[in-house]
N, CA, C and O atoms as a printed pandas DataFrame, in Angstrom:
     atom_number atom_name residue_name chain_id  residue_number  x_coord  y_coord  z_coord
0              1         N          MET        A               1    7.359   -4.960    9.603
1              2        CA          MET        A               1    6.628   -4.205    8.579
2              3         C          MET        A               1    7.685   -3.564    7.465
3              4         O          MET        A               1    8.877   -3.309    7.641
4              5         N          ILE        A               2    6.707   -3.343    6.000
5              6        CA          ILE        A               2    7.158   -3.223    5.007
6              7         C          ILE        A               2    6.709   -1.646    4.370
7              8         O          ILE        A               2    5.545   -1.665    3.971
8              9         N          ALA        A               3    7.117   -0.843    4.268
9             10        CA          ALA        A               3    6.492    0.538    3.919
10            11         C          ALA        A               3    6.173    0.343    2.464
11            12         O          ALA        A               3    7.170    0.056    1.802
12            13         N          ILE        A               4    4.723    0.444    1.591
13            14        CA          ILE        A               4    4.205    0.610    0.502
14            15         C          ILE        A               4    3.970    1.971    0.126
15            16         O          ILE        A               4    3.735    2.765    1.037
16            17         N          LYS        A               5    3.999    2.478   -1.341
17            18        CA          LYS        A               5    3.201    3.480   -1.523
18            19         C          LYS        A               5    2.375    2.630   -2.531
19            20         O          LYS        A               5    2.812    1.706   -3.217
20            21         N          ALA        A               6    0.868    3.195   -2.491
21            22        CA          ALA        A               6   -0.303    2.820   -3.380
22            23         C          ALA        A               6   -0.642    3.597   -3.848
23            24         O          ALA        A               6   -0.195    4.720   -3.619
24            25         N          ARG        A               7   -2.004    3.264   -5.103
25            26        CA          ARG        A               7   -2.678    3.964   -5.568
26            27         C          ARG        A               7   -4.140    3.466   -5.088
27            28         O          ARG        A               7   -4.223    2.306   -4.684
28            29         N          TYR        A               8   -5.232    4.231   -5.107
29            30        CA          TYR        A               8   -6.187    3.911   -5.050
30            31         C          TYR        A               8   -7.253    3.072   -6.082
31            32         O          TYR        A               8   -7.693    3.987   -6.778
32            33         N          LEU        A               9   -7.692    2.218   -6.400
33            34        CA          LEU        A               9   -8.921    1.464   -7.441
34            35         C          LEU        A               9   -9.797    2.051   -7.535
35            36         O          LEU        A               9  -10.477    2.160   -6.515
36            37         N          LYS        A              10  -10.272    2.755   -8.804
37            38        CA          LYS        A              10  -11.373    2.819   -8.419
38            39         C          LYS        A              10  -11.977    2.118  -10.301
39            40         O          LYS        A              10  -11.440    2.470  -11.352
40            41         N          HIS        A              11  -13.037    1.224  -10.204
41            42        CA          HIS        A              11  -13.756    0.736  -11.611
42            43         C          HIS        A              11  -12.533   -0.158  -12.301
43            44         O          HIS        A              11  -12.523   -0.486  -13.487
44            45         N          ASP        A              12  -11.312   -0.550  -11.144
45            46        CA          ASP        A              12   -9.902   -1.343  -11.652
46            47         C          ASP        A              12   -8.879   -0.734  -12.351
47            48         O          ASP        A              12   -8.049   -1.258  -13.094
48            49         N          VAL        A              13   -9.018    0.421  -12.042
49            50        CA          VAL        A              13   -8.068    1.695  -12.316
50            51         C          VAL        A              13   -7.392    2.770  -11.324
51            52         O          VAL        A              13   -7.927    3.552  -10.537
52            53         N          ALA        A              14   -6.243    2.581  -11.580
53            54        CA          ALA        A              14   -5.774    3.519  -10.432
54            55         C          ALA        A              14   -5.462    5.061  -10.703
55            56         O          ALA        A              14   -4.884    5.606  -11.644
56            57         N          ILE        A              15   -6.299    5.789   -9.047
57            58        CA          ILE        A              15   -6.640    7.241   -9.434
58            59         C          ILE        A              15   -6.100    7.704   -7.869
59            60         O          ILE        A              15   -5.955    7.298   -6.716
60            61         N          GLY        A              16   -5.955    8.673   -8.611
61            62        CA          GLY        A              16   -5.512    9.758   -7.885
62            63         C          GLY        A              16   -4.094    9.498   -7.283
63            64         O          GLY        A              16   -3.455    8.469   -7.501
64            65         N          LYS        A              17   -3.670   10.528   -6.508
65            66        CA          LYS        A              17   -1.583    9.984   -5.533
66            67         C          LYS        A              17   -1.785    9.263   -5.053
67            68         O          LYS        A              17   -2.768    8.590   -4.745
68            69         N          GLU        A              18   -0.548    9.308   -4.870
69            70        CA          GLU        A              18    0.141    8.185   -4.051
70            71         C          GLU        A              18    0.590    8.183   -2.185
71            72         O          GLU        A              18    1.245    8.976   -1.508
72            73         N          TYR        A              19   -0.142    6.870   -1.845
73            74        CA          TYR        A              19   -0.307    7.254   -0.129
74            75         C          TYR        A              19    0.518    5.936    0.479
75            76         O          TYR        A              19    0.701    4.925   -0.200
76            77         N          THR        A              20    0.859    6.044    1.468
77            78        CA          THR        A              20    1.861    5.269    1.595
78            79         C          THR        A              20    1.143    4.164    2.829
79            80         O          THR        A              20    0.561    4.662    3.793
80            81         N          PHE        A              21    1.198    3.428    2.756
81            82        CA          PHE        A              21    0.762    2.377    3.905
82            83         C          PHE        A              21    1.963    0.960    4.699
83            84         O          PHE        A              21    3.154    0.725    4.492
84            85         N          GLY        A              22    1.436    0.617    5.169
85            86        CA          GLY        A              22    2.334   -0.508    5.838
86            87         C          GLY        A              22    1.899   -2.150    5.567
87            88         O          GLY        A              22    0.701   -2.370    5.388
88            89         N          ILE        A              23    2.487   -2.857    5.547
89            90        CA          ILE        A              23    2.319   -4.098    5.327
90            91         C          ILE        A              23    3.037   -4.963    5.521
91            92         O          ILE        A              23    4.194   -4.716    5.182
92            93         N          ASN        A              24    2.780   -6.386    6.140
93            94        CA          ASN        A              24    3.082   -7.270    6.828
94            95         C          ASN        A              24    3.924   -8.396    6.174
95            96         O          ASN        A              24    4.822   -9.066    6.684
96            97         N          THR        A              25    3.510   -8.429    5.156
97            98        CA          THR        A              25    3.338   -9.366    3.959
98            99         C          THR        A              25    4.048   -9.098    2.686
99           100         O          THR        A              25    3.989   -7.901    2.405
100          101         N          ILE        A              26    4.707   -9.818    1.810
101          102        CA          ILE        A              26    5.636   -9.530    1.083
102          103         C          ILE        A              26    4.808   -8.863   -0.337
103          104         O          ILE        A              26    4.480   -9.792   -1.076
104          105         N          VAL        A              27    4.580   -8.109   -0.643
105          106        CA          VAL        A              27    4.366   -7.418   -2.178
106          107         C          VAL        A              27    5.000   -6.723   -2.943
107          108         O          VAL        A              27    6.094   -6.371   -2.503
108          109         N          LYS        A              28    4.660   -6.275   -4.241
109          110        CA          LYS        A              28    5.589   -6.167   -5.283
110          111         C          LYS        A              28    5.015   -5.000   -6.215
111          112         O          LYS        A              28    3.920   -4.690   -5.746
112          113         N          PRO        A              29    5.242   -4.394   -7.100
113          114        CA          PRO        A              29    4.243   -3.640   -7.648
114          115         C          PRO        A              29    3.796   -3.886   -8.388
115          116         O          PRO        A              29    4.366   -4.439   -9.329
116          117         N          GLY        A              30    2.183   -3.537   -8.372
117          118        CA          GLY        A              30    1.365   -3.902   -9.166
118          119         C          GLY        A              30    0.179   -5.263   -8.657
119          120         O          GLY        A              30   -0.799   -5.763   -9.213
120          121         N          ASP        A              31    0.826   -5.487   -7.418
121          122        CA          ASP        A              31   -0.289   -6.464   -6.555
122          123         C          ASP        A              31   -1.454   -5.368   -6.346
123          124         O          ASP        A              31   -1.322   -4.164   -6.569
124          125         N          VAL        A              32   -2.333   -5.851   -5.992
125          126        CA          VAL        A              32   -3.641   -5.384   -5.170
126          127         C          VAL        A              32   -3.706   -5.683   -3.840
127          128         O          VAL        A              32   -3.618   -6.854   -3.471
128          129         N          VAL        A              33   -3.905   -4.431   -2.772
129          130        CA          VAL        A              33   -4.034   -4.688   -1.422
130          131         C          VAL        A              33   -5.156   -3.919   -0.689
131          132         O          VAL        A              33   -5.310   -2.705   -0.823
132          133         N          LYS        A              34   -5.993   -4.768    0.161
133          134        CA          LYS        A              34   -6.885   -4.393    0.799
134          135         C          LYS        A              34   -6.909   -3.272    1.542
135          136         O          LYS        A              34   -5.931   -3.248    2.289
136          137         N          ILE        A              35   -7.814   -2.055    1.691
137          138        CA          ILE        A              35   -7.180   -1.022    3.062
138          139         C          ILE        A              35   -9.004   -0.497    3.595
139          140         O          ILE        A              35   -9.536    0.587    3.358
140          141         N          GLY        A              36   -9.604   -1.686    4.342
141          142        CA          GLY        A              36  -10.729   -1.494    4.842
142          143         C          GLY        A              36  -11.194   -2.143    3.244
143          144         O          GLY        A              36  -10.676   -3.076    2.630
144          145         N          ASN        A              37  -12.458   -1.196    2.826
145          146        CA          ASN        A              37  -13.724   -1.955    2.163
146          147         C          ASN        A              37  -13.144   -1.934    0.744
147          148         O          ASN        A              37  -13.595   -2.692   -0.115
148          149         N          VAL        A              38  -11.979   -0.928    0.446
149          150        CA          VAL        A              38  -11.444   -0.754   -0.836
150          151         C          VAL        A              38  -10.308   -0.975   -1.093
151          152         O          VAL        A              38   -9.468   -0.908   -0.196
152          153         N          LYS        A              39   -9.952   -1.308   -2.414
153          154        CA          LYS        A              39   -8.651   -1.807   -2.894
154          155         C          LYS        A              39   -7.712   -0.905   -3.930
155          156         O          LYS        A              39   -8.079   -0.440   -5.009
156          157         N          ALA        A              40   -6.519   -0.795   -3.366
157          158        CA          ALA        A              40   -5.495    0.262   -4.103
158          159         C          ALA        A              40   -4.469   -0.808   -4.783
159          160         O          ALA        A              40   -4.545   -1.973   -4.391
160          161         N          VAL        A              41   -3.630   -0.510   -5.663
161          162        CA          VAL        A              41   -2.363   -1.149   -6.447
162          163         C          VAL        A              41   -1.253   -0.667   -6.059
163          164         O          VAL        A              41   -1.052    0.547   -6.097
164          165         N          VAL        A              42   -0.208   -1.664   -5.555
165          166        CA          VAL        A              42    1.081   -0.851   -4.943
166          167         C          VAL        A              42    1.516   -0.163   -6.221
167          168         O          VAL        A              42    1.173   -0.599   -7.320
168          169         N          THR        A              43    2.048    0.594   -6.118
169          170        CA          THR        A              43    3.141    1.237   -7.034
170          171         C          THR        A              43    4.391    1.410   -6.464
171          172         O          THR        A              43    5.197    1.893   -7.259
172          173         N          SER        A              44    4.890    1.148   -5.198
173          174        CA          SER        A              44    6.227    0.956   -4.843
174          175         C          SER        A              44    6.201    0.030   -3.218
175          176         O          SER        A              44    5.286   -0.199   -2.427
176          177         N          VAL        A              45    7.686   -0.330   -3.225
177          178        CA          VAL        A              45    7.756   -0.686   -2.303
178          179         C          VAL        A              45    9.145   -1.053   -1.511
179          180         O          VAL        A              45   10.095   -1.282   -2.260
180          181         N          ASP        A              46    9.359   -1.128   -0.329
181          182        CA          ASP        A              46   10.123   -0.623    0.404
182          183         C          ASP        A              46   10.651    0.685    0.484
183          184         O          ASP        A              46   11.777    0.931    0.052
184          185         N          GLU        A              47    9.902    1.578    1.022
185          186        CA          GLU        A              47   10.064    2.894    1.007
186          187         C          GLU        A              47   11.156    3.271    2.318
187          188         O          GLU        A              47   11.170    2.778    3.446
188          189         N          ASN        A              48   12.065    4.337    1.722
189          190        CA          ASN        A              48   13.172    4.110    2.721
190          191         C          ASN        A              48   13.275    4.930    4.408
191          192         O          ASN        A              48   13.003    6.038    4.870
192          193         N          GLU        A              49   13.672    4.005    4.770
193          194        CA          GLU        A              49   13.115    3.940    6.532
194          195         C          GLU        A              49   13.370    5.594    6.999
195          196         O          GLU        A              49   12.669    6.379    7.638
196          197         N          GLU        A              50   14.426    5.689    6.497
197          198        CA          GLU        A              50   14.487    7.747    7.348
198          199         C          GLU        A              50   13.215    8.434    6.969
199          200         O          GLU        A              50   12.662    9.154    7.799
200          201         N          GLU        A              51   12.627    8.237    5.580
201          202        CA          GLU        A              51   11.553    8.750    4.778
202          203         C          GLU        A              51   10.419    8.808    5.621
203          204         O          GLU        A              51    9.754    9.838    5.728
204          205         N          ILE        A              52   10.021    7.189    6.556
205          206        CA          ILE        A              52    9.232    7.174    6.894
206          207         C          ILE        A              52    9.125    7.132    8.866
207          208         O          ILE        A              52    8.181    6.851    9.605
208          209         N          ALA        A              53   10.620    7.567    9.175
209          210        CA          ALA        A              53   10.722    7.470   10.309
210          211         C          ALA        A              53    9.665    7.727   11.406
211          212         O          ALA        A              53    8.936    6.965   12.041
212          213         N          GLU        A              54    9.875    9.367   11.408
213          214        CA          GLU        A              54    8.536    9.912   12.220
214          215         C          GLU        A              54    7.180    9.780   12.134
215          216         O          GLU        A              54    6.498   10.200   13.069
216          217         N          TYR        A              55    6.429    9.045   10.755
217          218        CA          TYR        A              55    5.573    8.748   10.902
218          219         C          TYR        A              55    5.247    7.330   11.197
219          220         O          TYR        A              55    4.026    7.177   11.219
220          221         N          LYS        A              56    5.719    6.555   11.363
221          222        CA          LYS        A              56    5.820    4.661   10.984
222          223         C          LYS        A              56    5.032    4.573   12.018
223          224         O          LYS        A              56    4.371    3.545   11.867
224          225         N          ASP        A              57    4.737    5.116   13.019
225          226        CA          ASP        A              57    4.062    3.879   14.188
226          227         C          ASP        A              57    2.413    4.892   13.374
227          228         O          ASP        A              57    1.548    4.172   13.873
228          229         N          LYS        A              58    1.718    5.813   12.665
229          230        CA          LYS        A              58    0.935    5.814   12.402
230          231         C          LYS        A              58    0.406    5.948   11.152
231          232         O          LYS        A              58   -0.508    6.635   10.695
232          233         N          LEU        A              59    1.437    4.865   10.526
233          234        CA          LEU        A              59    0.748    3.968    8.946
234          235         C          LEU        A              59   -0.349    3.261    8.904
235          236         O          LEU        A              59   -0.492    2.755   10.017
236          237         N          LYS        A              60   -1.229    2.949    8.177
237          238        CA          LYS        A              60   -2.617    2.293    8.101
238          239         C          LYS        A              60   -1.783    1.018    7.848
239          240         O          LYS        A              60   -0.860    1.056    7.034
240          241         N          ILE        A              61   -2.118   -0.232    8.600
241          242        CA          ILE        A              61   -1.851   -1.534    7.506
242          243         C          ILE        A              61   -2.726   -1.913    7.062
243          244         O          ILE        A              61   -3.894   -1.763    7.419
244          245         N          VAL        A              62   -2.225   -2.577    6.038
245          246        CA          VAL        A              62   -3.157   -3.048    4.748
246          247         C          VAL        A              62   -2.739   -4.427    4.666
247          248         O          VAL        A              62   -1.870   -5.001    5.323
248          249         N          GLU        A              63   -3.623   -4.945    3.603
249          250        CA          GLU        A              63   -3.306   -6.669    3.859
250          251         C          GLU        A              63   -3.404   -6.526    2.361
251          252         O          GLU        A              63   -3.890   -5.577    1.746
252          253         N          LYS        A              64   -2.791   -7.770    1.810
253          254        CA          LYS        A              64   -2.737   -8.243    0.577
254          255         C          LYS        A              64   -4.182   -8.718   -0.185
255          256         O          LYS        A              64   -4.944   -9.416    0.484
256          257         N          ALA        A              65   -4.517   -8.405   -1.377
257          258        CA          ALA        A              65   -5.985   -8.339   -1.286
258          259         C          ALA        A              65   -5.999  -10.261   -2.100
259          260         O          ALA        A              65   -5.175  -10.400   -3.004
260          261         N          GLU        A              66   -6.875  -11.539   -1.755
261          262        CA          GLU        A              66   -6.965  -12.673   -1.936
262          263         C          GLU        A              66   -7.296  -12.355   -3.575
263          264         O          GLU        A              66   -7.925  -11.335   -3.858
264          265         N          GLU        A              67   -6.741  -13.480   -4.855
265          266        CA          GLU        A              67   -6.642  -13.333   -5.750
266          267         C          GLU        A              67   -8.275  -13.857   -6.027
267          268         O          GLU        A              67   -9.020  -14.603   -5.392
268          269         N          GLU        A              68   -8.416  -13.151   -7.175
269          270        CA          GLU        A              68  -10.365  -13.659   -7.613
270          271         C          GLU        A              68  -10.279  -14.246   -8.817
271          272         O          GLU        A              68  -11.292  -14.672   -9.370
């Protein structure tokens, strides 16, 4: 699992603060991921393992959005 940071999208514009998620596929900054029924844009990838160690098991797992 890779840790990423992403911002939620509203009307295709990134809003709010960054949140940390887990993902099982390779993504890069700028890619769109699905979090339930909403989408977010990836802002950074491969967060420092030490930074997320304490809550790694609690990360919400996201999936890469299909290309439209």
